[in-house]
C-alpha positions as CSV (number, residue, x, y, z in Angstrom):
1,M,23.2,59.2,18.9
2,S,23.7,55.6,17.7
3,R,24.1,52.5,19.8
4,M,25.6,49.5,19.3
5,I,25.4,45.5,20.5
6,W,28.2,43.4,19.2
7,P,26.9,40.4,18.4
8,T,27.3,37.6,21.1
9,I,29.2,34.6,19.1
10,A,28.5,31.2,20.8
11,K,31.3,28.9,21.8
12,K,30.0,25.9,19.3
13,R,32.5,26.8,16.7
14,N,35.6,26.7,19.2
15,T,34.9,30.8,19.1
16,P,35.3,32.4,22.6
17,I,32.6,34.5,23.6
18,L,33.7,38.0,22.9
19,N,36.3,37.0,19.8
20,P,34.2,37.7,16.7
21,L,37.9,38.4,15.0
22,R,37.6,34.8,14.7
23,C,34.9,35.1,12.6
24,V,37.7,36.7,10.2
25,F,40.3,34.2,10.4
26,D,37.3,31.8,9.8
27,V,36.0,33.7,5.9
28,L,40.1,34.4,5.1
29,F,41.1,30.8,5.5
30,K,38.8,28.3,5.8
31,R,36.9,30.0,2.5
32,Q,33.8,27.7,3.9
33,D,30.5,29.0,1.7
34,Y,28.9,30.4,5.3
35,V,26.0,32.1,3.3
36,T,24.7,28.6,1.8
37,E,25.5,27.2,5.2
38,L,23.2,29.9,6.9
39,E,20.3,29.9,4.2
40,E,20.6,25.7,4.9
41,A,20.1,25.6,7.9
42,F,17.4,28.7,8.0
43,A,15.5,26.4,5.8
44,K,15.7,23.8,8.4
45,F,15.5,25.8,11.2
46,Y,11.8,26.8,9.7
47,R,10.8,23.6,7.8
48,A,10.7,26.2,4.8
49,R,11.4,25.4,1.3
50,H,14.0,27.9,0.4
51,A,16.2,30.2,2.1
52,L,17.6,33.4,0.4
53,A,20.2,35.6,2.7
54,T,19.4,39.3,1.5
55,E,21.7,42.8,2.3
56,S,18.3,43.8,4.1
57,G,15.3,42.9,5.6
58,R,13.6,45.4,3.9
59,Q,15.2,43.9,0.2
60,A,13.9,40.6,1.6
61,M,10.4,42.1,1.9
62,E,10.8,43.8,-1.9
63,L,11.6,40.6,-3.3
64,A,9.2,39.0,-1.8
65,V,6.5,41.6,-3.3
66,R,7.9,41.8,-7.0
67,S,7.9,38.1,-7.4
68,F,4.3,38.2,-7.1
69,K,4.2,40.8,-10.2
70,L,1.9,43.1,-8.7
71,S,-0.1,45.4,-11.0
72,K,0.1,49.5,-10.5
73,G,-2.3,50.7,-7.9
74,D,-2.7,47.4,-6.3
75,E,-3.2,47.2,-2.6
76,I,-0.5,46.1,0.2
77,I,-2.0,46.4,4.1
78,F,0.4,47.4,6.8
79,P,-0.4,47.5,10.0
80,S,0.0,51.9,11.1
81,L,2.9,50.9,13.4
82,T,5.2,49.9,11.2
83,F,9.0,50.5,10.1
84,S,8.3,53.8,7.9
85,E,10.8,52.2,5.2
86,L,8.7,49.7,4.9
87,P,5.4,51.3,2.9
88,A,7.5,53.7,1.5
89,I,9.1,50.8,-1.0
90,V,6.0,49.0,-1.6
91,K,4.7,53.4,-2.8
92,G,8.5,53.2,-5.2
93,M,7.0,50.0,-6.7
94,G,4.1,51.6,-7.9
95,Q,1.8,50.1,-5.4
96,V,-0.4,51.9,-2.7
97,P,0.6,51.1,1.1
98,V,-3.2,51.0,3.3
99,F,-2.8,50.6,6.3
100,V,-4.9,49.1,9.5
101,N,-5.3,50.2,13.0
102,C,-2.8,48.3,15.6
103,G,-4.1,46.3,19.2
104,E,-3.3,46.5,22.9
105,D,-0.4,44.2,21.7
106,F,1.0,46.7,19.4
107,N,0.2,44.3,16.4
108,I,-2.5,44.6,13.5
109,D,-6.4,44.6,14.4
110,V,-7.9,41.9,12.6
111,G,-11.8,42.9,13.0
112,E,-10.1,46.3,11.1
113,L,-8.5,44.0,8.7
114,K,-11.3,42.5,7.3
115,R,-12.8,46.3,6.8
116,K,-10.2,47.9,4.8
117,I,-9.7,45.2,2.2
118,T,-11.0,45.6,-1.2
119,P,-11.0,44.7,-5.1
120,R,-7.7,45.9,-5.1
121,T,-6.2,44.3,-2.5
122,R,-3.4,41.7,-3.2
123,V,-0.7,41.3,-0.2
124,I,-1.2,41.6,3.5
125,V,2.2,42.3,5.2
126,A,1.5,40.9,9.2
127,T,4.0,42.3,11.3
128,H,4.9,40.9,14.9
129,M,5.7,43.7,16.7
130,F,8.4,43.6,19.4
131,G,8.6,40.3,19.9
132,K,4.7,39.3,19.8
133,G,2.9,37.1,17.4
134,C,0.0,38.8,15.6
135,E,-2.9,36.8,14.9
136,M,-1.9,34.9,12.3
137,E,-4.6,32.6,12.1
138,Q,-6.9,35.1,11.2
139,V,-5.1,37.0,9.2
140,V,-4.2,34.0,7.1
141,R,-7.8,32.2,6.7
142,I,-9.0,36.3,5.7
143,A,-6.2,36.6,3.2
144,R,-7.2,32.7,1.4
145,Q,-10.9,33.5,1.5
146,K,-9.8,36.4,-1.1
147,K,-7.0,35.2,-2.7
148,I,-4.6,37.9,-1.2
149,R,-0.7,36.9,-0.1
150,V,0.6,37.1,3.1
151,I,4.0,38.2,3.9
152,E,5.3,37.6,7.6
153,D,7.3,40.4,9.1
154,C,9.7,39.0,11.6
155,A,12.4,41.0,11.6
156,H,11.6,41.1,15.3
157,V,11.4,37.8,16.3
158,Q,13.7,35.2,15.4
159,G,13.0,31.0,17.1
160,V,9.4,32.6,18.3
161,Y,6.2,30.9,18.2
162,R,2.5,30.8,18.4
163,K,0.7,28.3,19.2
164,N,2.8,25.6,19.1
165,R,3.9,27.2,15.6
166,L,7.1,28.9,14.8
167,L,6.3,32.3,13.8
168,G,7.1,32.7,9.8
169,S,6.2,29.9,8.8
170,Y,2.4,31.2,8.3
171,G,2.7,33.0,4.8
172,D,3.6,32.8,1.6
173,A,6.8,34.1,2.8
174,A,8.3,35.6,5.6
175,F,11.2,38.2,5.9
176,F,13.5,38.6,8.8
177,S,16.1,41.0,9.7
178,F,19.9,40.9,11.4
179,Q,20.5,44.2,12.2
180,N,21.7,45.5,15.2
181,K,19.0,44.9,17.9
182,K,17.5,42.0,16.2
183,P,17.3,38.6,17.9
184,I,20.3,37.6,15.4
185,N,22.9,40.7,14.7
186,A,24.5,39.9,12.2
187,L,26.3,43.6,11.4
188,G,23.4,44.2,9.1
189,G,21.5,41.6,6.3
190,G,18.4,39.4,6.0
191,M,16.4,36.5,5.3
192,L,14.0,35.4,2.9
193,I,12.3,31.8,3.5
194,T,9.4,30.8,1.4
195,N,7.9,27.3,0.3
196,D,7.0,29.2,-2.8
197,A,9.5,27.8,-6.0
198,G,8.2,30.8,-8.0
199,V,9.1,33.8,-4.8
200,Y,11.8,32.0,-4.8
201,D,13.6,32.0,-7.8
202,S,12.2,35.4,-8.4
203,A,14.4,36.7,-5.3
204,R,17.6,34.4,-6.1
205,R,18.0,36.2,-9.9
206,T,18.3,39.4,-8.6
207,V,20.4,38.9,-5.6
208,S,22.7,36.5,-8.2
209,K,23.1,39.7,-9.9
210,Q,24.6,41.6,-7.0
211,A,27.9,42.1,-6.5
212,D,30.3,40.1,-4.0
213,L,31.3,42.5,-1.3
214,G,34.3,40.6,-0.3
215,L,37.6,41.9,1.4
216,A,35.4,45.0,1.7
217,V,33.7,43.6,4.5
218,I,35.9,42.3,6.4
219,S,37.9,45.3,7.0
220,S,34.9,47.8,7.8
221,F,34.2,44.8,10.1
222,V,37.6,45.2,12.1
223,R,38.0,48.8,11.4
224,N,34.3,49.4,13.4
225,Y,35.6,46.7,15.9
226,A,38.3,49.1,16.6
227,E,37.1,52.3,16.7
228,L,34.2,51.2,18.9
229,A,36.8,49.4,21.3
230,L,39.0,52.4,21.8
231,S,36.2,55.4,21.9
232,N,34.4,53.5,24.8
233,G,37.9,51.8,26.4
234,Y,36.5,48.6,27.0
235,A,38.1,45.4,26.4
236,Y,35.2,44.2,23.9
237,P,32.9,46.0,21.6
238,A,30.7,42.9,23.3
239,Q,30.1,45.3,26.3
240,I,28.7,48.3,24.5
241,L,24.9,48.1,25.2
242,W,22.4,49.3,22.7
243,W,20.8,50.9,25.5
244,K,23.3,52.4,27.8
245,I,21.6,52.3,31.6
246,R,24.6,53.0,33.8
247,A,24.6,57.4,33.9
248,N,28.0,58.0,33.4
249,A,27.9,55.4,30.5
250,K,29.9,56.8,27.2
251,A,27.8,57.1,23.8
252,V,28.9,55.5,20.9
253,P,28.7,57.9,18.0
254,G,27.8,56.8,14.8
255,A,28.6,53.3,15.5
256,H,26.6,51.5,12.8
257,F,27.9,49.0,9.9
258,A,25.6,50.1,6.7
259,L,26.7,48.4,4.2
260,D,26.4,49.2,0.5
261,K,22.8,48.3,-0.5
262,T,24.2,46.8,-4.1
263,K,26.0,44.1,-2.5
264,K,25.4,40.7,-1.5
265,F,25.1,39.7,2.2
266,S,28.6,38.5,3.4
267,H,30.1,35.1,4.1
268,L,31.2,37.0,7.4
269,Q,27.6,38.4,8.1
270,A,26.9,34.3,7.7
271,R,29.4,33.4,9.8
272,I,28.5,35.5,12.5
273,A,24.1,34.4,12.2
274,L,25.6,31.2,12.1
275,D,26.3,30.6,15.5
276,Q,23.6,33.1,17.4
277,L,21.2,31.0,14.9
278,E,22.2,27.4,17.0
279,S,22.1,29.3,20.5
280,I,18.5,31.1,19.5
281,E,16.5,29.2,21.7
282,K,19.0,30.0,24.9
283,A,18.9,33.7,24.2
284,N,15.3,34.0,23.8
285,G,15.3,32.1,26.7
286,R,17.7,34.3,28.6
287,R,15.2,37.4,27.5
288,L,12.0,35.7,28.8
289,D,13.6,35.5,31.7
290,L,14.4,39.1,31.6
291,A,10.9,40.3,31.1
292,R,10.1,38.4,34.0
293,K,12.3,40.1,36.5
294,Y,10.9,43.2,34.8
295,A,7.1,42.1,35.9
296,K,8.0,41.5,39.1
297,G,10.1,44.7,40.0
298,L,7.2,46.3,38.2
299,E,4.0,44.7,40.5
300,G,1.4,46.5,41.8
301,L,2.5,49.8,39.5
302,D,-0.1,51.4,36.9
303,V,1.9,49.6,34.1
304,A,0.6,47.5,31.4
305,L,3.0,44.5,30.6
306,P,3.5,42.9,27.6
307,D,2.6,38.9,26.7
308,M,4.6,36.5,29.5
309,R,3.7,33.3,28.4
310,E,7.0,30.9,27.4
311,G,7.9,30.9,24.1
312,E,5.0,33.2,22.8
313,N,7.2,36.5,22.9
314,G,10.7,36.3,22.0
315,F,10.8,40.2,24.1
316,Y,12.4,42.6,21.2
317,A,12.0,44.9,23.4
318,F,9.9,45.2,26.5
319,V,7.3,47.8,25.8
320,A,4.8,48.6,28.5
321,L,1.9,50.5,28.5
322,S,1.1,53.5,31.2
323,N,-0.5,56.7,31.6
324,E,2.4,58.1,32.8
325,V,4.9,57.6,30.6
326,S,6.4,61.2,30.8
327,K,6.6,60.6,34.3
328,M,8.9,57.2,33.7
329,R,10.6,58.6,30.7
330,K,11.4,62.5,32.5
331,R,13.0,60.0,36.0
332,L,14.8,57.2,33.9
333,S,16.3,60.0,31.5
334,S,17.9,62.1,34.2
335,E,19.2,59.0,35.9
336,G,20.8,58.1,32.2
337,I,18.3,55.4,31.9
338,E,17.3,55.6,28.0
339,T,13.8,54.5,27.2
340,G,12.2,54.5,23.9
341,G,8.0,54.6,22.8
342,G,8.8,53.0,18.9
343,E,9.5,56.6,17.5
344,S,12.8,55.9,17.0
345,A,12.2,52.5,15.1
346,V,8.5,52.5,14.2
347,N,6.0,54.9,13.1
348,N,2.6,55.7,12.8
349,C,2.7,55.2,9.5
350,G,-1.0,55.8,8.8
351,A,-1.1,59.1,9.8
352,I,1.8,59.9,7.8
353,Y,1.1,58.5,4.5
354,D,-3.4,59.0,4.8
355,P,-3.3,61.7,6.8
356,K,-7.2,61.8,6.2
357,G,-8.0,58.1,7.6
358,D,-8.4,57.6,11.4
359,Y,-5.8,56.1,13.0
360,R,-6.7,57.8,16.4
361,K,-6.5,54.4,18.1
362,T,-1.9,53.6,17.3
363,N,-1.7,56.7,18.5
364,S,-3.3,56.5,21.6
365,V,-1.3,53.0,22.0
366,M,1.6,55.2,21.0
367,R,1.3,58.4,23.6
368,R,1.0,55.0,26.0
369,M,3.8,53.3,25.3
370,I,7.7,53.1,27.4
371,E,10.5,50.9,25.5
372,L,12.3,49.6,28.4
373,P,16.4,48.2,28.3
374,M,16.2,44.7,26.7
375,C,19.3,42.5,25.8
376,Q,20.8,39.6,26.4
377,Q,23.8,41.6,28.4
378,L,21.4,43.4,31.0
379,T,21.8,42.2,34.7
380,D,19.5,41.5,37.4
381,G,21.0,44.7,38.8
382,D,20.5,46.8,35.8
383,I,16.9,45.7,36.1
384,R,16.5,46.3,39.9
385,R,17.7,49.9,39.4
386,I,15.2,50.0,36.4
387,C,12.2,49.3,38.3
388,S,13.4,51.1,41.2
389,Q,13.6,54.3,39.3
390,I,10.1,53.9,37.7
391,R,8.4,52.8,41.3
392,K,9.4,55.9,42.6
393,A,8.5,58.3,39.2
394,L,5.1,56.9,40.3
395,K,4.9,57.4,43.8
């Protein structure tokens, strides 16, 4: 059963919140090149020389890897805790995915990273899992010593810093995802940023050959908007939370916006993303505020909480660690509050792709992790209710 968060549209462009159909009007009648506008805004935001909108974050990663002109059998390092389709893409291109265990912060273990590098290692994909940046200073230092390329996986971060430097600005390239529940939700799509003209030119040549969706994306947009509204009885689909936390909430079967992967990122999606990029710091501030309310509500419990420092965690998800995860999930589920352990989106890919390897550390983390509802539309009452149920489960 799928869930959907409708994109939050800012007022800066005279677009009322909860009225995304105005975006359709803009695209149909203003005829602006919103894709180029978004690319330029992204490049400016990250102080990157180049930005390229793509069909998905996965495609952006693939384009970056292809631009390096690797040979078959070359190795690309991933954190073991990652989205399973990423190493699958690499394997399909003839390279070998190599995996490194994650630490208690869900990010790549830098100590183990050093031991996994071989003469065939060409790329390190550094993932900022659940909104928290990995140790990029060490990752980059290790990579530069060995002349290894670095790609930042920023699917879970947008406008998030590490030691006053934006995540996405450390590596040779970085990719972002605009899928639902992401910090910027454009109903799909992605972005590649880089300072390397060779990476950009290679990726641009591929994207330029893709077909323009044209009016097809608008019809899909309107159709899904109507289906969501009618199937849930809400005046606006923006009220539909990806995480349904009320016991009487209705499910949203099959709510998604899967677009043809041979097509370009559309002007409609870019129009939606532009508003959210402009207000990303405010959105991150709201998520931090919600995270702090969780932390206060869970005080005194045997639960390890994520990093709460301002600007250092975008809280794509609020993921905690506990030895009592099964009790918590059972109680929350009985109250209609859905939880995740990352298993719906990320996996211990080391154990999947390299069954003879030792990925017990990642398994241990995954067994103890619980993902609580996190999106801007949550209320203080929602969080009080969730924390109350967790306390009842652990008393």
